[in-house]
C-alpha positions, 0 to 999 in steps of 0.5 A: 680435436686437439689431439690426433692419433697416429702418425701423419700420412706426409704423400706429397712429393717432398719434402718426404719423410723424414726417418728416424735414424736421421732426425736422431743424426741431426739431434747431436750438438754442433761441432767446430767447423773448422776442427778436424772432425768435421774435415773427418765428416766432410770428406765422407760427406762427399765421397758418399754423394758420388755414389748416389750421383753416380759419378767420380767428378766433384759435388758441390754442397750449398746450404739452400733449396734446388732453386739454389742448385738451378742458379749455381749451374746456370751462374757457373758456366754461362754469360750474360746473353748466352743462348739454352735450350729449354724444354717446358715439360711442367712448373719446375722446368718453367721456373727454371726457365724464368730464373734463366731469362732473369739472369740475363740469359737468353732461353729457346724454351721449347712447349708441351703438353705437360703430359710428356716428357723432352723429345730427344729427336726435337733437341737433335732437330734443333741443335742440328740447325744451330750450326754457329754453335749459339747454344751453350747449354741443354738445360732438362728435368729428369723427373718434372715432380709437378707431373709426374713425367721422367724425361730420357736422359740417355737418349737426350745425350745420344740427340746431342752427340748425334747433332755433333753439338759442344753445348754443356747438358745439365739436368735437374734430378730434385724429384729423382736423385737417390730413387730413379736410375741416375748416371752422372757419368755414363750420361754424359751430364756435365751439370747435376742438381739436386735438393735433399728434401726428397731421395736423400730422406733429409730435410729442405735445406742443402742443394747440390750440383754434381760437376764435371770437367768440361763444366769447370773449363766453362766457368773460367770464361763464365760472366755471370756475376757469382759470389756465393754460388762460386763453385771454385771457391767451394772445391779448394776448401772441400777438398781437405772436407771443409766449407768457405763459409759456415755450413749447415753441421746438422742436416751435414749430420743428416746427410751423412746418416741418410747415405750410410742407409741408402748404402745398406739398401744398396742403391739398385734395391732403392731404384727397384723398391721405387719402381715397385711402388710406383708400378703398384700406384698405376695398378691402384688408379687403372683400377679406379677408374682414373687417368695418369696424367703421364701419357707415355708409359715409358716416361711414368714417373717411379716417384710420384704420381699425379691423377687426373680428376673427373671432369666438374671434380675439384682436386684440392676439394678432394684433399681437403677431405682426405686430410680431414678425415684421414690426416693424410697429405697429397700434392696438389696441382701446381701452375696450369693444373691446379684444381685438375690433378693431384700427386700421389708422393711415394718416394723416399723413407717408404714401404710397402705398407706406407703405400697401402696405407696412402692407397686406402687413405684416397679410395676411402677419400673418393667415397666421401668426396663423391669422387666418382670411380670404381672399388679395388683399387687398394686390392689390384695394389696389395695383389700386385705388393704380394706377387712381388713379395714372392717373387723377392729372394729370402734373406737367410735365416 
């Protein structure tokens, strides 16, 4: 068919659906990025971002994907040959490790089975062994997008403190910011890495570093080459709402609107909504008789669920059938999980009815693809969502 009615269901774990309010905000004429109107816009954005990161520290914006934010975090704080501690919790943690190695950083990589998050006890043990304090940074992915596993960032902070180690603490929040509770200041994070295309409900193209005083001090002696990624030049211009080079003006329009939307809903309500949708999804998966990839319930992600396929069945074949039959995109398995799992994104601009349609498409897709499953996954999710709605406080008329 040349035309497919209705709206495409984009249920990958990012980029997420861009809400109409954000699209309309971006659909405005570009203004002078050296003029007073832009300066006011910039200052409002920088203040709004602090709320999202739950920080009083500055947040640097780069026109880039989240990968750019990874590089900025490393090159602003480290020198060639510096040791960092990383955990291979999934595909994206592996890519961050690969980048660090290419930049000339020595990485102590702790492998995992990709079904669990970072072990705080292992971090404490590693840091206690490092009596000379050669390890300069601990790098952790908060929510591993390839697996649906969320590491306990506050527990990792306590482990670093228990070891009395001075290493910087860097955290990737690309698929958790503005979706899962994250506290840059309270949890003692030095550099938080984020991107625009997930919880912030924007297209790809903006990346972020929230930066502590400790990280800025480290940048003064860091020797890895940096020019475009230099924090200090950015921060000097950001004080008045501007950038040292041409910014992504129309994406910033969208960011300004997205921050307003998050403030209107209330950040704690945003977190609760994501938790509700994640639990409903997991109830559907269990009712189908399928297995969730994440092996530790305390580490279940609230932004996506990775589902393991029964032996002998191909996740990509299922995804193809669902796309062709129901115009819905699901996330593919990445790296060593290729063809073994599919990922359900339930983050960003998303509500109960959108989740219900998503789960219905999957259950119908199982039947079309001949994937062995039990019926009733959608019903299990609907029952949970209905009970949650009954328990929610009613708004005054």
